[in-house]
DSSP file (Angstrom, degrees, kcal/mol; ACC not computed):
  #  RESIDUE AA STRUCTURE BP1 BP2  ACC     N-H-->O    O-->H-N    N-H-->O    O-->H-N    TCO  KAPPA ALPHA  PHI   PSI    X-CA   Y-CA   Z-CA
    1    1 A M              0   0    0      0, 0.0     2,-0.4     0, 0.0    14,-0.2   0.000 360.0 360.0 360.0 138.7  -19.5  -54.0   -5.2
    2    2 A T  E     -A   14   0A   0     12,-2.4    12,-3.5     3,-0.0     2,-1.0  -0.995 360.0-136.5-130.0 129.3  -17.7  -57.1   -4.0
    3    3 A V  E     -A   13   0A   0     -2,-0.4    10,-0.3    10,-0.2     3,-0.2  -0.767  26.0-179.5 -82.1 108.6  -18.2  -60.7   -5.3
    4    4 A S  E     +     0   0A   0      8,-2.3     2,-0.3    -2,-1.0    -1,-0.2   0.723  66.9   8.4 -87.0 -21.3  -18.3  -62.5   -2.0
    5    5 A E  E     -A   12   0A   0      7,-1.3     7,-2.9    -3,-0.1     2,-0.4  -0.931  64.0-179.8-157.0 134.7  -18.7  -65.9   -3.5
    6    6 A A  E     +A   11   0A   0     -2,-0.3     2,-0.3     5,-0.2     5,-0.3  -0.989   8.5 162.5-139.9 130.1  -18.5  -67.2   -7.0
    7    7 A K        -     0   0    0      3,-3.9    -2,-0.0    -2,-0.4     3,-0.0  -0.767  56.8 -90.2-130.4 177.3  -18.9  -70.8   -8.3
    8    8 A A  S    S+     0   0    0     -2,-0.3     3,-0.1     1,-0.2    -1,-0.0   0.812 128.4  22.5 -61.6 -28.3  -19.6  -72.2  -11.7
    9    9 A T  S    S+     0   0    0      1,-0.1    69,-3.8    68,-0.0     2,-0.3   0.447 123.9  47.9-117.8  -2.6  -23.4  -72.0  -10.9
   10   10 A D  E     + B   0  77A   0     67,-0.2    -3,-3.9     2,-0.0     2,-0.3  -0.985  48.3 178.2-142.3 147.6  -23.6  -69.3   -8.2
   11   11 A A  E     -AB   6  76A   0     65,-2.2    65,-2.9    -2,-0.3     2,-0.5  -0.964  10.7-160.4-147.4 136.7  -22.4  -65.8   -7.4
   12   12 A T  E     -AB   5  75A   0     -7,-2.9    -8,-2.3    -2,-0.3    -7,-1.3  -0.977  10.1-165.9-116.8 125.1  -23.1  -63.6   -4.5
   13   13 A I  E     -AB   3  74A   0     61,-2.8    61,-2.5    -2,-0.5     2,-0.6  -0.943   6.8-153.5-113.9 127.3  -22.5  -59.9   -4.9
   14   14 A K  E     -AB   2  73A   0    -12,-3.5   -12,-2.4    -2,-0.5     2,-0.5  -0.886   9.4-156.3-101.0 123.5  -22.4  -57.6   -1.9
   15   15 A L        -     0   0    0     57,-2.6     2,-0.4    -2,-0.6    57,-0.3  -0.848  10.0-165.3-100.6 133.7  -23.3  -54.0   -2.6
   16   16 A E        +     0   0    0     -2,-0.5     3,-0.1     1,-0.2    55,-0.1  -0.906  64.3  25.2-120.8 147.6  -22.0  -51.3   -0.3
   17   17 A G  S    S+     0   0    0     -2,-0.4     2,-0.4     1,-0.3    -1,-0.2   0.655  92.5 113.3  79.9  15.7  -23.0  -47.7    0.1
   18   18 A I  S    S-     0   0    0     52,-0.3    -1,-0.3    -3,-0.2    -3,-0.1  -0.976  72.0-117.3-122.5 132.4  -26.5  -48.3   -1.3
   19   19 A A     >  -     0   0    0     -2,-0.4     4,-2.2     1,-0.1     3,-0.4  -0.487  23.0-130.4 -66.4 132.3  -29.6  -48.0    0.8
   20   20 A P  H  > S+     0   0    0      0, 0.0     4,-2.4     0, 0.0     5,-0.2   0.890 107.2  50.8 -52.3 -45.0  -31.4  -51.4    1.0
   21   21 A A  H  > S+     0   0    0      1,-0.2     4,-2.2     2,-0.2     5,-0.1   0.878 110.1  50.6 -62.9 -36.8  -34.8  -49.9    0.0
   22   22 A A  H  > S+     0   0    0     -3,-0.4     4,-2.4     2,-0.2    -1,-0.2   0.883 109.5  50.8 -67.4 -38.9  -33.2  -48.2   -3.0
   23   23 A A  H  X S+     0   0    0     -4,-2.2     4,-2.5     2,-0.2     5,-0.2   0.927 110.6  48.4 -64.5 -44.9  -31.5  -51.4   -4.1
   24   24 A V  H  X S+     0   0    0     -4,-2.4     4,-2.5     1,-0.2    -2,-0.2   0.932 113.3  47.8 -61.0 -45.8  -34.8  -53.4   -3.9
   25   25 A A  H  X S+     0   0    0     -4,-2.2     4,-1.9     2,-0.2    -1,-0.2   0.896 111.1  51.8 -62.2 -40.6  -36.6  -50.6   -5.9
   26   26 A Y  H  X S+     0   0    0     -4,-2.4     4,-2.6     2,-0.2     5,-0.2   0.943 113.9  41.4 -61.8 -49.7  -33.8  -50.6   -8.5
   27   27 A Y  H  X S+     0   0    0     -4,-2.5     4,-2.4     2,-0.2    -2,-0.2   0.867 111.5  56.0 -70.6 -35.3  -33.9  -54.3   -9.1
   28   28 A R  H  < S+     0   0    0     -4,-2.5    -1,-0.2    -5,-0.2    -2,-0.2   0.901 116.3  38.2 -58.9 -40.6  -37.7  -54.5   -9.0
   29   29 A A  H  < S+     0   0    0     -4,-1.9     4,-0.5    -5,-0.2    -2,-0.2   0.861 123.3  39.8 -78.2 -37.4  -37.8  -51.8  -11.8
   30   30 A G  H  X S+     0   0    0     -4,-2.6     4,-0.8    -5,-0.2     3,-0.3   0.841 100.9  64.2 -87.9 -35.4  -34.9  -53.1  -13.8
   31   31 A L  T ><>S+     0   0    0     -4,-2.4     5,-2.1     1,-0.2     3,-0.9   0.881  97.5  55.7 -64.2 -39.6  -35.0  -56.9  -13.8
   32   32 A P  G >45S+     0   0    0      0, 0.0     3,-1.4     0, 0.0    -1,-0.2   0.902 107.3  50.8 -59.7 -37.9  -38.3  -57.2  -15.7
   33   33 A G  G 345S+     0   0    0     -4,-0.5    -2,-0.2    -3,-0.3    -3,-0.1   0.686 106.2  56.9 -70.2 -17.4  -36.9  -55.1  -18.6
   34   34 A A  G <<5S-     0   0    0     -3,-0.9    -1,-0.3    -4,-0.8    -3,-0.1   0.294 131.1 -89.8 -95.9   8.4  -33.8  -57.4  -18.7
   35   35 A G  T < 5S+     0   0    0     -3,-1.4    20,-0.4     1,-0.3     2,-0.3   0.640  85.9 126.8  98.3  15.2  -35.9  -60.5  -19.2
   36   36 A Y      < -     0   0    0     -5,-2.1     2,-0.4    18,-0.2    -1,-0.3  -0.819  45.6-145.3-107.7 147.3  -36.7  -61.6  -15.6
   37   37 A K  E     -C   53   0A   0     16,-3.5    16,-2.5    -2,-0.3     2,-0.1  -0.887  26.3-106.9-110.4 141.1  -40.1  -62.3  -14.1
   38   38 A F  E     +C   52   0A   0     -2,-0.4    14,-0.2    14,-0.2     3,-0.1  -0.427  39.5 172.2 -61.0 135.1  -41.1  -61.6  -10.6
   39   39 A F  E     -     0   0A   0     12,-2.9     2,-0.3     1,-0.4    13,-0.2   0.761  52.9 -31.4-111.7 -54.3  -41.3  -64.9   -8.6
   40   40 A Q  E     -C   51   0A   0     11,-1.5    11,-3.0     2,-0.0    -1,-0.4  -0.993  41.0-145.9-163.7 162.5  -41.8  -64.0   -4.9
   41   41 A E  E     +C   50   0A   0     -2,-0.3     2,-0.3     9,-0.2     9,-0.2  -0.999  21.6 168.0-136.2 139.4  -41.2  -61.6   -2.1
   42   42 A A  E     -C   49   0A   0      7,-2.7     7,-3.1    -2,-0.4     2,-0.3  -0.935   6.0-177.7-142.1 163.7  -40.7  -62.4    1.6
   43   43 A G  E     +C   48   0A   0     -2,-0.3     2,-0.3     5,-0.2     5,-0.2  -0.974   8.2 167.0-163.3 151.0  -39.5  -60.5    4.6
   44   44 A S  E >   +C   47   0A   0      3,-1.3     3,-2.4    -2,-0.3    -2,-0.0  -0.947  68.5  10.2-162.6 148.6  -38.8  -60.9    8.3
   45   45 A E  T 3  S-     0   0    0     -2,-0.3    21,-2.6     1,-0.3    22,-0.3   0.841 132.9 -51.4  49.3  41.2  -37.0  -58.9   11.0
   46   46 A G  T 3  S+     0   0    0      1,-0.3    19,-0.8    19,-0.3     2,-0.4   0.470 110.9 123.6  80.5   1.3  -36.7  -55.9    8.7
   47   47 A R  E <   -CD  44  64A   0     -3,-2.4    -3,-1.3    17,-0.2     2,-0.4  -0.775  46.4-155.0 -99.1 140.4  -35.2  -57.8    5.8
   48   48 A T  E     -CD  43  63A   0     15,-2.7    15,-2.6    -2,-0.4     2,-0.5  -0.943   7.4-171.9-112.3 135.3  -36.7  -58.0    2.3
   49   49 A K  E     -CD  42  62A   0     -7,-3.1    -7,-2.7    -2,-0.4     2,-0.4  -0.976   5.6-178.7-128.3 116.5  -36.0  -60.9    0.0
   50   50 A V  E     -CD  41  61A   0     11,-2.2    11,-2.8    -2,-0.5     2,-0.4  -0.958   7.7-161.5-117.3 132.6  -37.2  -60.5   -3.6
   51   51 A T  E     +CD  40  60A   0    -11,-3.0   -12,-2.9    -2,-0.4   -11,-1.5  -0.951   9.4 179.2-120.0 132.8  -36.7  -63.3   -6.2
   52   52 A F  E     -CD  38  59A   0      7,-2.7     7,-2.9    -2,-0.4     2,-0.3  -0.906  10.0-157.0-122.5 154.3  -36.9  -63.0   -9.9
   53   53 A T  E     +CD  37  58A   0    -16,-2.5   -16,-3.5    -2,-0.3     2,-0.2  -0.952  32.6 103.3-131.2 153.9  -36.4  -65.8  -12.5
   54   54 A G  E >   + D   0  57A   0      3,-2.2     3,-1.6    -2,-0.3   -18,-0.2  -0.785  56.0  52.7 154.8 166.2  -35.3  -65.8  -16.1
   55   55 A R  T 3  S-     0   0    0    -20,-0.4     3,-0.1     1,-0.3   -19,-0.1   0.838 127.6 -62.9  51.4  35.7  -32.5  -66.5  -18.5
   56   56 A S  T 3  S+     0   0    0      1,-0.2    23,-2.7    22,-0.1     2,-0.3   0.811 118.1  89.7  60.6  33.8  -32.1  -69.9  -16.8
   57   57 A Q  E <   -DE  54  78A   0     -3,-1.6    -3,-2.2    21,-0.2     2,-0.4  -0.983  68.8-127.1-151.5 164.6  -31.3  -68.4  -13.5
   58   58 A S  E     -DE  53  77A   0     19,-2.5    19,-2.6    -2,-0.3     2,-0.5  -0.926  18.7-161.7-110.3 137.6  -32.7  -67.1  -10.2
   59   59 A V  E     -DE  52  76A   0     -7,-2.9    -7,-2.7    -2,-0.4     2,-0.4  -0.980   8.3-172.6-122.5 119.0  -31.8  -63.7   -8.9
   60   60 A Q  E     -DE  51  75A   0     15,-2.5    15,-2.9    -2,-0.5     2,-0.6  -0.926   9.5-159.8-112.1 134.1  -32.4  -62.9   -5.3
   61   61 A V  E     -DE  50  74A   0    -11,-2.8   -11,-2.2    -2,-0.4     2,-0.5  -0.963   8.4-171.0-111.8 117.8  -32.1  -59.5   -3.7
   62   62 A L  E     +DE  49  73A   0     11,-2.6    11,-2.7    -2,-0.6     2,-0.4  -0.936  13.6 174.9-108.0 125.8  -31.6  -59.6    0.1
   63   63 A A  E     -DE  48  72A   0    -15,-2.6   -15,-2.7    -2,-0.5     9,-0.2  -0.993  35.6 -20.0-140.9 136.1  -31.8  -56.2    1.7
   64   64 A G  E     -D   47   0A   0      7,-2.8   -17,-0.2    -2,-0.4     2,-0.2  -0.202  48.9-179.5  76.0-161.8  -31.7  -54.8    5.2
   65   65 A G        -     0   0    0    -19,-0.8   -19,-0.3     4,-0.2     6,-0.2  -0.398  44.5 -97.5 132.9 149.7  -32.5  -56.5    8.5
   66   66 A T  S    S+     0   0    0    -21,-2.6   -20,-0.1     1,-0.2    -1,-0.1   0.864 126.0  35.8 -65.5 -35.0  -32.6  -55.5   12.1
   67   67 A R  S    S+     0   0    0    -22,-0.3    -1,-0.2     1,-0.2    -2,-0.1   0.691 130.9  32.7 -89.1 -19.6  -29.1  -56.9   12.8
   68   68 A T    >   +     0   0    0      1,-0.1     3,-1.9     3,-0.1    -1,-0.2  -0.536  67.2 164.7-133.6  66.7  -27.7  -55.9    9.3
   69   69 A P  T 3  S+     0   0    0      0, 0.0    -4,-0.2     0, 0.0    -1,-0.1   0.727  78.3  47.1 -62.6 -22.9  -29.5  -52.7    8.3
   70   70 A D  T 3  S+     0   0    0     -6,-0.1   -52,-0.3   -51,-0.1   -53,-0.2   0.360  82.9 129.7 -97.6   4.8  -27.1  -51.8    5.5
   71   71 A L    <   +     0   0    0     -3,-1.9    -7,-2.8    -6,-0.2     2,-0.3  -0.389  24.7 167.5 -67.0 130.0  -27.0  -55.3    4.0
   72   72 A V  E     + E   0  63A   0    -57,-0.3   -57,-2.6    -9,-0.2     2,-0.4  -0.883   6.0 169.5-140.7 111.6  -27.5  -55.6    0.2
   73   73 A L  E     -BE  14  62A   0    -11,-2.7   -11,-2.6    -2,-0.3     2,-0.5  -0.955  18.8-162.1-119.9 141.2  -26.8  -58.9   -1.4
   74   74 A V  E     -BE  13  61A   0    -61,-2.5   -61,-2.8    -2,-0.4     2,-0.6  -0.987  13.6-165.1-120.5 119.2  -27.6  -60.0   -5.0
   75   75 A I  E     -BE  12  60A   0    -15,-2.9   -15,-2.5    -2,-0.5     2,-0.5  -0.919   4.3-166.1-113.3 118.7  -27.5  -63.7   -5.4
   76   76 A F  E     -BE  11  59A   0    -65,-2.9   -65,-2.2    -2,-0.6     2,-0.5  -0.898   6.7-175.7-102.5 127.2  -27.4  -65.2   -8.9
   77   77 A T  E     -BE  10  58A   0    -19,-2.6   -19,-2.5    -2,-0.5     2,-0.3  -0.970  17.1-142.7-127.1 117.1  -28.0  -69.0   -9.1
   78   78 A Q  E     - E   0  57A   0    -69,-3.8     2,-0.3    -2,-0.5   -21,-0.2  -0.581  22.5-126.3 -76.6 135.3  -27.8  -70.7  -12.5
   79   79 A C        -     0   0    0    -23,-2.7     3,-0.1    -2,-0.3    -1,-0.1  -0.581  20.8-171.0 -83.8 143.4  -30.4  -73.5  -13.0
   80   80 A T  S    S+     0   0    0      1,-0.3     2,-0.3    -2,-0.3    -1,-0.1   0.547  79.2   3.1-103.2 -14.4  -29.4  -77.0  -13.9
   81   81 A S  S    S-     0   0    0    -25,-0.0     2,-0.6     2,-0.0    -1,-0.3  -0.965  91.0 -82.6-158.2 167.2  -33.0  -78.0  -14.5
   82   82 A T        +     0   0    0     -2,-0.3     2,-0.3    17,-0.1    17,-0.1  -0.677  58.8 157.8 -79.8 121.0  -36.4  -76.4  -14.5
   83   83 A V        -     0   0    0     -2,-0.6    15,-1.4    15,-0.4     2,-0.3  -0.902  36.6-145.9-135.8 164.6  -37.8  -76.3  -11.0
   84   84 A S  E    S-F   97   0B   0     -2,-0.3    13,-0.2    13,-0.2    15,-0.1  -0.682  82.8 -39.6-134.6  81.4  -40.4  -74.2   -9.2
   85   85 A G  E    S+     0   0B   0     11,-0.9    12,-0.2    -2,-0.3     2,-0.1   0.647 100.0 139.6  78.5  14.9  -39.2  -73.7   -5.6
   86   86 A G  E     -F   96   0B   0     10,-0.5    10,-1.2     1,-0.1    -1,-0.2  -0.475  58.9 -91.4 -91.6 163.5  -37.9  -77.2   -5.2
   87   87 A D        -     0   0    0      8,-0.2     2,-0.5    -2,-0.1     8,-0.1  -0.434  31.5-159.9 -69.0 142.7  -34.7  -78.3   -3.5
   88   88 A I    >   -     0   0    0      5,-0.4     3,-1.8    -2,-0.1     5,-0.1  -0.978  26.2-119.2-124.1 116.4  -31.6  -78.6   -5.6
   89   89 A E  T 3  S+     0   0    0     -2,-0.5     3,-0.1     1,-0.3     5,-0.0  -0.232  93.9  16.7 -57.2 135.0  -29.0  -80.9   -4.0
   90   90 A G  T 3  S+     0   0    0      1,-0.3     2,-0.3     2,-0.0    -1,-0.3   0.410  92.6 126.0  85.7  -1.9  -25.7  -79.1   -3.2
   91   91 A R    <   -     0   0    0     -3,-1.8    -1,-0.3     2,-0.2    -3,-0.1  -0.679  60.2-139.7 -90.2 144.7  -27.0  -75.6   -3.4
   92   92 A R  S    S+     0   0    0     -2,-0.3     2,-0.5    -3,-0.1    -1,-0.1   0.712  89.5  74.6 -74.3 -18.9  -26.5  -73.2   -0.6
   93   93 A S  S    S-     0   0    0      1,-0.1    -5,-0.4    -5,-0.1    -2,-0.2  -0.827  72.5-152.9 -94.2 129.9  -30.1  -71.9   -1.1
   94   94 A D  S    S+     0   0    0     -2,-0.5     2,-0.4     1,-0.2    -1,-0.1   0.723  85.4  38.8 -76.5 -18.9  -32.7  -74.3    0.1
   95   95 A R        +     0   0    0     -8,-0.1     2,-0.5     2,-0.0    -1,-0.2  -0.973  67.8 177.5-133.4 119.7  -35.3  -73.0   -2.4
   96   96 A V  E     -F   86   0B   0    -10,-1.2   -11,-0.9    -2,-0.4     2,-0.6  -0.984  12.4-158.0-123.3 128.4  -34.3  -72.1   -5.9
   97   97 A A  E     +F   84   0B   0     -2,-0.5     2,-0.3   -13,-0.2   -13,-0.2  -0.924  21.6 163.8-108.7 122.7  -36.9  -70.9   -8.4
   98   98 A C              0   0    0    -15,-1.4   -15,-0.4    -2,-0.6   -40,-0.1  -0.972 360.0 360.0-137.4 151.9  -36.0  -71.2  -12.1
   99   99 A V              0   0    0     -2,-0.3   -17,-0.1   -42,-0.2   -44,-0.1   0.318 360.0 360.0-128.2 360.0  -38.0  -71.2  -15.3
């Protein structure tokens, strides 16, 4: 695991040597027991993006893709306010879901 970017409110972790589908299944199963609620799932071009919220943060799992079949990123974004899919100025993610 490599922390590819870390800020006071954000961290992106790149997981290597893990099958994207296995990573998605692991986080889908594990995050609810750790206090996170499922928010949404999206996908395109072979990529899966699953978002959970809880503990004043958003956790996104990005896995796979036709150009990046081995990609597994876990993005933690700390909330500065309660939002539901709204823009947060200065964030690299255009949509952040927090509860």
